[in-house]
C-alpha positions in Angstrom: 111.3 112.0 39.1 113.3 112.5 42.3 116.6 113.1 40.4 115.0 115.9 38.4 113.3 117.3 41.6 116.6 117.3 43.4 118.3 119.3 40.7 115.4 121.8 40.6 115.7 122.3 44.3 119.4 123.0 44.0 118.7 125.5 41.3 116.2 127.2 43.7 118.9 127.6 46.4 119.6 131.3 45.8 115.9 132.2 46.2 115.6 130.0 49.3 118.4 132.0 50.9 116.8 135.2 49.9 113.4 134.2 51.4 115.0 132.9 54.5 116.9 136.2 55.1 113.8 138.3 54.5 112.0 136.2 57.1 115.0 136.5 59.5 114.9 140.3 59.2 111.2 140.6 59.7 110.4 138.2 62.7 107.1 138.0 64.3 106.2 136.5 67.7 103.5 133.9 68.1 100.1 134.9 66.6 101.8 138.2 65.5 103.5 136.9 62.3 101.5 139.3 60.1 104.4 140.4 57.9 105.6 136.8 57.4 102.0 135.7 56.5 101.7 138.5 54.0 105.1 137.7 52.5 104.0 134.0 52.1 100.6 135.0 50.6 102.3 137.3 48.1 104.6 134.6 46.9 101.8 132.0 46.6 99.6 134.5 44.7 102.5 135.3 42.3 102.8 131.6 41.5 99.0 131.2 41.0 98.6 128.9 44.0 95.3 128.9 45.9 95.7 129.9 49.5 93.9 130.7 52.8 94.9 133.3 55.3 93.9 133.8 59.0 93.8 130.1 59.7 94.5 129.6 63.4 94.7 133.4 63.7 97.7 134.1 61.5 98.4 130.9 59.7 98.6 130.5 55.9 97.6 127.4 54.0 98.5 126.7 50.4 96.4 124.2 48.3 98.0 122.5 45.4 95.8 120.0 43.5 97.4 117.4 41.3 96.2 116.4 37.8 95.5 112.9 39.0 93.2 111.5 41.7 94.9 110.4 44.9 95.3 111.0 48.7 95.9 114.3 50.5 99.2 115.0 52.2 100.1 118.1 54.2 103.6 119.7 54.6 104.0 121.7 57.8 106.3 124.6 58.5 106.2 126.8 61.6 107.0 130.5 61.2 107.1 132.3 64.6 110.2 133.9 66.2 111.3 134.3 69.9 111.4 137.3 72.3 115.2 137.6 72.2 117.7 140.3 71.3 119.9 139.0 68.4 123.6 139.2 68.9 124.7 138.0 65.4 126.6 140.4 63.2 125.7 139.3 59.7 124.1 141.8 57.4 120.6 140.3 57.7 120.0 140.5 61.5 116.5 141.2 62.8 115.2 144.7 62.2 113.1 144.5 65.4 114.7 144.9 68.8 114.0 142.1 71.2 112.7 139.7 68.5 114.7 137.2 66.5 114.5 133.9 64.7 116.6 131.8 67.1 115.2 128.4 66.3 115.3 128.1 62.5 111.6 128.8 61.7 112.7 131.3 59.1 114.4 128.4 57.3 111.3 126.3 57.6 109.2 129.0 55.9 111.7 129.2 53.0 111.8 125.4 52.5 108.0 125.1 52.5 107.7 128.0 50.1 110.3 126.2 47.9 108.4 123.0 48.1 105.1 124.7 47.2 106.7 126.3 44.1 108.3 123.1 42.9 105.1 121.1 43.4 102.9 123.7 41.7 105.2 123.4 38.7 104.8 119.6 38.6 101.0 119.3 38.9 101.0 116.7 36.1 103.0 114.4 38.4 100.8 114.9 41.4 98.2 112.4 42.4 95.8 113.9 44.9 96.4 117.2 46.7 99.1 118.9 48.7 98.3 121.2 51.6 101.2 123.3 52.8 100.6 124.5 56.3 102.5 127.7 57.4 101.8 127.5 61.1 102.0 130.3 63.7 102.9 130.2 67.4 104.9 127.0 67.8 106.9 128.4 70.6 104.6 127.5 73.5 101.4 129.2 72.4 99.6 126.3 70.6 99.5 127.3 67.0 99.0 123.8 65.8 95.8 123.2 67.9 94.5 126.6 66.7 94.9 125.6 63.1 93.4 122.1 63.7 90.4 123.8 65.5 90.1 126.0 62.4 89.7 122.9 60.3 92.9 122.8 58.4 93.0 119.0 58.5 89.3 118.2 58.3 88.4 120.8 55.7 91.0 119.5 53.3 90.6 115.8 54.3 94.3 115.5 55.1 95.4 111.8 55.3 99.1 112.2 56.2 101.6 114.9 57.2 105.3 115.5 57.2 107.4 118.3 58.8 111.0 118.9 59.7 113.2 120.9 61.9 116.7 122.1 60.9 119.5 123.1 63.1 121.6 121.6 65.9 118.8 119.8 67.9 120.5 116.4 67.5 124.2 116.0 68.2 124.1 112.8 66.1 123.7 114.8 62.9 126.3 116.5 60.8 125.6 119.2 58.2 123.1 117.9 55.6 122.3 114.7 57.4 118.7 113.7 58.0 117.6 112.3 61.3 114.6 109.9 61.3 113.0 108.3 64.3 110.4 105.5 64.6 107.8 106.1 67.2 108.5 108.7 70.0 110.8 111.4 68.7 110.3 114.4 71.0 109.0 114.7 74.6 105.8 116.0 76.0 106.4 119.4 77.4 104.4 121.1 80.2 105.1 124.0 82.4 104.0 124.3 86.0 103.4 127.0 88.6 103.5 126.4 92.4 103.1 128.8 95.3 104.0 128.2 98.9 102.4 130.5 101.5 103.9 130.6 105.0 104.1 133.4 107.6 106.6 136.3 107.1 108.7 137.8 109.8 112.1 139.0 110.9 115.2 137.0 109.6 116.6 137.1 113.1 113.5 135.4 114.6 112.7 132.5 112.3 110.9 130.6 115.0 108.1 133.2 114.9 107.6 132.6 111.2 106.8 129.9 108.8 109.6 130.2 106.3 108.4 129.4 102.7 112.0 129.6 101.4 113.2 126.7 103.5 110.0 124.8 102.6 110.6 125.5 98.9 114.1 124.1 99.1 112.8 120.9 100.6 110.1 120.7 97.9 112.6 121.1 95.1 115.0 118.4 96.3 112.1 116.0 97.1 110.6 116.5 93.6 113.9 115.3 92.2 113.6 112.0 94.1 110.4 111.3 92.1 112.7 111.0 89.0 115.4 108.9 90.7 113.2 106.7 92.9 109.8 106.4 91.4 110.4 106.4 87.6 112.5 103.7 85.9 116.0 104.9 85.0 115.3 103.5 81.5 112.4 105.9 80.9 113.3 109.5 79.8 111.9 112.1 82.2 112.9 115.7 83.2 111.7 117.8 86.1 113.3 121.3 86.1 112.5 124.1 88.5 113.7 127.1 86.5 112.5 130.0 88.6 112.2 130.6 92.3 110.9 134.0 93.4 110.5 135.2 97.0 111.8 137.7 99.4 112.8 141.3 99.2 115.7 141.8 101.7 118.4 139.9 103.5 116.6 140.1 106.9 113.0 139.6 105.9 111.4 136.2 105.8 108.7 136.5 103.0 105.2 135.3 103.2 105.2 133.6 99.8 107.5 131.9 97.4 106.7 131.1 93.8 108.2 128.3 91.7 108.0 127.7 88.0 109.5 125.0 85.8 108.9 122.3 83.2 108.4 118.6 83.0 109.3 116.5 80.0 108.4 112.8 79.3 107.9 110.4 76.5 105.4 107.9 77.8 102.0 109.0 79.1 102.3 106.8 82.1 105.5 108.6 83.1 103.7 111.9 82.8 100.9 110.5 85.0 103.4 109.7 87.8 105.1 113.1 87.6 101.8 115.1 87.6 100.3 113.1 90.5 103.4 112.9 92.7 104.5 116.5 92.3 101.2 117.7 93.8 101.3 115.0 96.6 104.9 115.9 97.6 104.2 119.6 97.6 101.0 119.3 99.7 102.7 116.8 102.1 105.7 119.0 102.8 103.7 122.1 103.2 101.2 120.4 105.6 104.1 119.1 107.6 105.6 122.6 108.1 102.2 124.3 108.5 102.2 126.2 105.2 99.7 126.4 102.4 100.3 125.5 98.8 98.8 125.8 95.3 99.8 124.1 92.1 98.8 124.1 88.4 100.0 122.7 85.1 99.7 124.9 82.1 98.6 123.7 78.7 101.5 121.9 77.0 102.5 119.7 74.1 102.1 115.9 74.0 105.0 113.8 72.7 105.9 113.8 69.0 105.2 110.2 67.9 106.0 109.3 64.3 104.0 106.7 62.4 106.3 103.7 61.7 105.0 102.9 58.3 105.1 106.5 57.0 108.6 107.0 58.6 109.9 103.9 56.7 108.5 105.4 53.5 110.1 108.7 54.2 113.5 107.2 55.1 113.7 105.4 51.8 112.8 108.5 49.9 115.4 110.6 51.9 118.1 108.1 51.0 117.5 108.9 47.3 117.7 112.7 47.9 120.4 112.9 50.5 122.4 109.7 50.1 122.0 106.6 52.2 125.1 107.5 54.2 123.4 110.8 55.3 120.3 109.1 56.7 120.7 108.6 60.5 118.2 106.6 62.5 118.1 108.4 65.9 118.5 106.0 68.7 116.7 108.1 71.4 114.2 110.9 71.5 115.1 114.5 72.4 113.5 116.0 75.5 112.6 119.2 73.6 108.9 119.7 72.8 107.2 120.5 69.5 103.5 121.1 68.7 103.9 119.1 65.5 102.7 116.5 68.0 99.1 117.7 67.7 99.1 117.1 64.0 100.5 113.6 64.4 97.8 112.8 66.9 95.3 113.4 64.1 96.9 111.8 61.1 99.9 109.5 60.5 103.1 111.1 59.4 106.6 111.8 60.4 108.8 114.6 61.8 112.5 114.7 60.8 115.6 116.6 61.8 118.0 118.2 59.3 121.5 118.8 60.5 122.4 122.4 59.9 125.3 123.2 62.2 128.7 123.8 60.7 131.8 124.2 63.0 133.9 125.2 60.0 131.7 128.2 59.5 131.4 129.0 63.2 127.8 127.8 63.3 127.8 126.1 66.7 125.4 128.0 68.9 122.3 126.1 70.1 118.7 126.8 69.5 117.2 129.7 71.5 120.7 131.3 71.8 121.1 135.0 70.8 123.7 134.0 68.2 121.9 131.0 66.8 122.3 130.5 63.1 122.3 127.6 60.6 124.1 126.7 57.5 121.9 128.0 54.6 123.5 125.5 52.2 121.1 122.8 53.4 117.9 124.7 52.5 117.6 123.1 49.0 117.7 119.7 50.7 114.9 120.5 53.1 112.9 121.8 50.2 113.6 118.6 48.2 112.6 116.4 51.1 109.3 118.1 51.6 108.4 118.2 47.9 109.7 114.7 47.2 107.6 113.3 50.0 104.5 114.8 48.5 105.3 113.6 45.0 106.3 110.1 46.1 103.3 109.7 48.4 101.0 110.4 45.5 102.6 107.7 43.4 102.6 104.9 46.0 
């Protein structure tokens, strides 16, 4: 069964490239992926696949029932782009200024479409039902929770889920290699906003002011000591202040300074320490120097935690499709975030990485770079992995 599926996925490769390039040329930002959603719906309709639109605002869901009774498994692919100006020079660059697929979601859409097509053509082999989730707004806007709230899992009684991410996320993976991870795979990701309010004044007379810039500098360095002195060096954690805004001239002490950044962690208890101590340190320093402060965390993503049993099942299947030598067990999680985490909180499943960089082709730029690209030659394999997981899960 898998041998035939693998060959069928290979035969589909030209169409996968075509679909990917169409998506790349017509990117949509989170919850604005209307063209992409329509493109997906048109393909599903042409294949006679039942589908839902407007799920989680702009999401599309394909429903493929098998000819035999069995469990329900979901395949998940995100489909949003990023607010970036593309700098690539290939002939399928984004048609829309300031918007590009710089994270590979166009490839995810193509692979999921390919999996839906292959599975629909093999209903006699399916036991149960496959739900293909084309998810909007992965890039920080919470598309997964929106689809879950809309009932995509409960309505279809989904019992397991699988998804993947292609590209250069893991440096352990070569082109066409599959990265699997047992347990935590990607970090929780939350952004924060802080504001320090002092007393403005003349730069030549700082003693008559309460300088929020100096206070902010002390806060930033003190926050870093939380990582080095209050969290075990064996526990992954990141605290990055990525934006400091304050002041308007070289000789004016401003009244306020704003700070923005992100924290990342794998274990919830590590996150608890970060969230508690950041507020305490900020308040303590500002009180010491007679300034006021405010602080807030924004809605973020929990860690991506794979189910061990399902991941073991997936890894064995992946060996048959990609070759045992191309299955790499990742030895540590990445600190990037992914809202696949919300789906995995609801049902068991796994998230995998598919290596798609290729130095020989000059494909080396990282995700979220204006020249990001991936080796399209791996699209068939991603399609086979998704479709194969569904077929094999049904026959367990």
